[in-house]
SETIDREN-359135 format. One record per residue (C-alpha): residue in one letter; x, y, z; chain. Coordinates in pm, 1 decimal. Example, Ala and Ser with C-alpha at 12.3 -4.5 7.8 and 13.67 -1.06 7.14 Angstrom:
BEGIN
+----+----------+----------+----------+----+
: aa :       xx :       yy :       zz : ch :
+----+----------+----------+----------+----+
:  a :   1230.0 :   -450.0 :    780.0 :  A :
:  s :   1367.0 :   -106.0 :    714.0 :  A :
+----+----------+----------+----------+----+
***
This chain:
BEGIN
+----+----------+----------+----------+----+
: aa :       xx :       yy :       zz : ch :
+----+----------+----------+----------+----+
:  m :   1254.6 :   2947.3 :   2708.5 :  A :
:  k :    902.6 :   2837.2 :   2622.1 :  A :
:  v :    748.4 :   2516.6 :   2755.1 :  A :
:  d :    541.9 :   2314.2 :   2509.9 :  A :
:  r :    211.6 :   2254.3 :   2692.9 :  A :
:  a :    130.1 :   1927.7 :   2514.2 :  A :
:  i :    470.1 :   1780.1 :   2600.7 :  A :
:  r :    440.3 :   1907.3 :   2957.5 :  A :
:  r :     93.3 :   1752.6 :   3004.7 :  A :
:  a :    203.5 :   1417.9 :   2859.2 :  A :
:  t :    505.8 :   1412.2 :   3091.7 :  A :
:  e :    287.7 :   1505.3 :   3391.2 :  A :
:  a :     46.8 :   1223.7 :   3308.7 :  A :
:  h :    327.6 :    968.7 :   3297.3 :  A :
:  h :    474.3 :   1103.9 :   3620.8 :  A :
:  s :    134.6 :   1061.9 :   3789.1 :  A :
:  g :    122.5 :    713.4 :   3641.2 :  A :
:  t :    434.3 :    616.9 :   3837.4 :  A :
:  h :    251.8 :    705.0 :   4161.0 :  A :
:  v :    -57.9 :    510.2 :   4055.7 :  A :
:  l :    149.8 :    209.7 :   3949.4 :  A :
:  n :    345.7 :    214.4 :   4275.4 :  A :
:  a :     19.7 :    213.0 :   4474.1 :  A :
:  a :   -122.5 :    -68.2 :   4258.9 :  A :
:  l :    190.8 :   -279.8 :   4305.2 :  A :
:  k :    184.6 :   -232.4 :   4682.8 :  A :
:  k :   -186.6 :   -309.7 :   4701.7 :  A :
:  t :   -149.8 :   -624.8 :   4490.6 :  A :
:  l :    192.5 :   -759.1 :   4588.9 :  A :
:  g :    253.5 :   -608.7 :   4934.1 :  A :
:  d :    415.1 :   -319.4 :   5117.3 :  A :
:  h :    762.3 :   -463.4 :   5058.4 :  A :
:  i :    753.5 :   -322.5 :   4702.3 :  A :
:  k :   1013.2 :    -49.2 :   4659.0 :  A :
:  q :   1060.9 :    172.2 :   4357.5 :  A :
:  s :   1416.0 :    128.0 :   4231.5 :  A :
:  g :   1402.2 :    363.5 :   3934.9 :  A :
:  s :   1184.9 :    511.1 :   3665.1 :  A :
:  l :   1192.9 :    683.4 :   3330.4 :  A :
:  v :    929.7 :    946.5 :   3260.1 :  A :
:  n :    898.7 :   1129.1 :   2929.4 :  A :
:  p :    614.8 :   1245.4 :   2701.9 :  A :
:  e :    597.2 :    912.6 :   2515.5 :  A :
:  r :    602.0 :    659.7 :   2799.8 :  A :
:  l :    697.4 :    567.5 :   3151.0 :  A :
:  r :    910.8 :    285.3 :   3282.6 :  A :
:  f :    882.9 :    180.6 :   3646.3 :  A :
:  d :   1151.0 :    -37.2 :   3806.8 :  A :
:  f :   1072.7 :   -207.6 :   4137.1 :  A :
:  t :   1195.2 :   -478.8 :   4370.6 :  A :
:  h :    995.2 :   -794.2 :   4442.8 :  A :
:  f :   1107.2 :  -1133.4 :   4571.4 :  A :
:  s :    936.9 :  -1357.3 :   4313.2 :  A :
:  r :    788.1 :  -1377.1 :   3967.5 :  A :
:  i :    445.5 :  -1212.1 :   3930.0 :  A :
:  d :    191.8 :  -1485.3 :   3858.3 :  A :
:  e :    -95.2 :  -1461.5 :   3609.0 :  A :
:  a :   -364.3 :  -1382.7 :   3869.9 :  A :
:  e :   -152.7 :  -1100.9 :   4020.2 :  A :
:  m :    -86.8 :   -962.4 :   3672.0 :  A :
:  d :   -459.9 :   -959.9 :   3595.5 :  A :
:  r :   -527.9 :   -766.6 :   3917.5 :  A :
:  l :   -246.2 :   -524.2 :   3838.5 :  A :
:  k :   -381.7 :   -457.3 :   3490.5 :  A :
:  s :   -722.3 :   -351.5 :   3623.7 :  A :
:  l :   -621.4 :   -172.9 :   3945.0 :  A :
:  p :   -441.6 :    136.5 :   3808.3 :  A :
:  i :   -752.9 :    237.7 :   3614.2 :  A :
:  k :   -964.0 :    206.3 :   3928.4 :  A :
:  l :   -709.8 :    400.9 :   4137.2 :  A :
:  s :   -680.8 :    672.4 :   3874.4 :  A :
:  v :  -1055.9 :    731.4 :   3863.9 :  A :
:  k :  -1075.9 :    732.2 :   4243.8 :  A :
:  t :   -787.2 :    979.9 :   4270.0 :  A :
:  r :   -936.5 :   1209.7 :   4008.6 :  A :
:  r :  -1272.1 :   1214.5 :   4191.1 :  A :
:  s :  -1094.1 :   1268.4 :   4520.8 :  A :
:  k :   -901.4 :   1567.6 :   4387.1 :  A :
:  l :  -1216.0 :   1723.2 :   4245.9 :  A :
:  a :  -1391.4 :   1681.9 :   4577.9 :  A :
:  s :  -1092.8 :   1789.9 :   4787.5 :  A :
:  y :   -979.1 :   2096.4 :   4599.0 :  A :
:  p :  -1256.6 :   2348.6 :   4549.2 :  A :
:  g :  -1127.4 :   2680.6 :   4424.0 :  A :
:  r :   -752.0 :   2710.0 :   4440.3 :  A :
:  g :   -677.6 :   2407.8 :   4651.8 :  A :
:  h :   -535.9 :   2380.3 :   5000.2 :  A :
:  e :   -760.9 :   2637.4 :   5171.3 :  A :
:  n :   -945.2 :   2354.8 :   5344.9 :  A :
:  g :   -624.9 :   2187.0 :   5468.4 :  A :
:  s :   -650.0 :   1892.0 :   5231.4 :  A :
:  r :   -344.0 :   1723.1 :   5084.5 :  A :
:  s :   -289.6 :   1538.5 :   4758.3 :  A :
:  g :   -303.8 :   1160.5 :   4753.1 :  A :
:  f :     57.1 :   1126.7 :   4636.0 :  A :
+----+----------+----------+----------+----+
***
């Protein structure tokens, strides 16, 4: 069996996106947010979650900008935290 690298990378990116989206939802809407399902494949991701009310326009605007900010912060954090092969310094991933 041979794994297609492009498909694998696209799937990994969407999987990471579920973590980023979950963090953005909790930061914007509150810690009561719970993931209730997801679909991750090379083309897209779907993230199902519980929340007690409709998301208003202001919350949606914050949500749309926050994942990009979190993604950049996480990427910088990983670069700074994982010199060489990784966990030699006792660091852990952000997810």
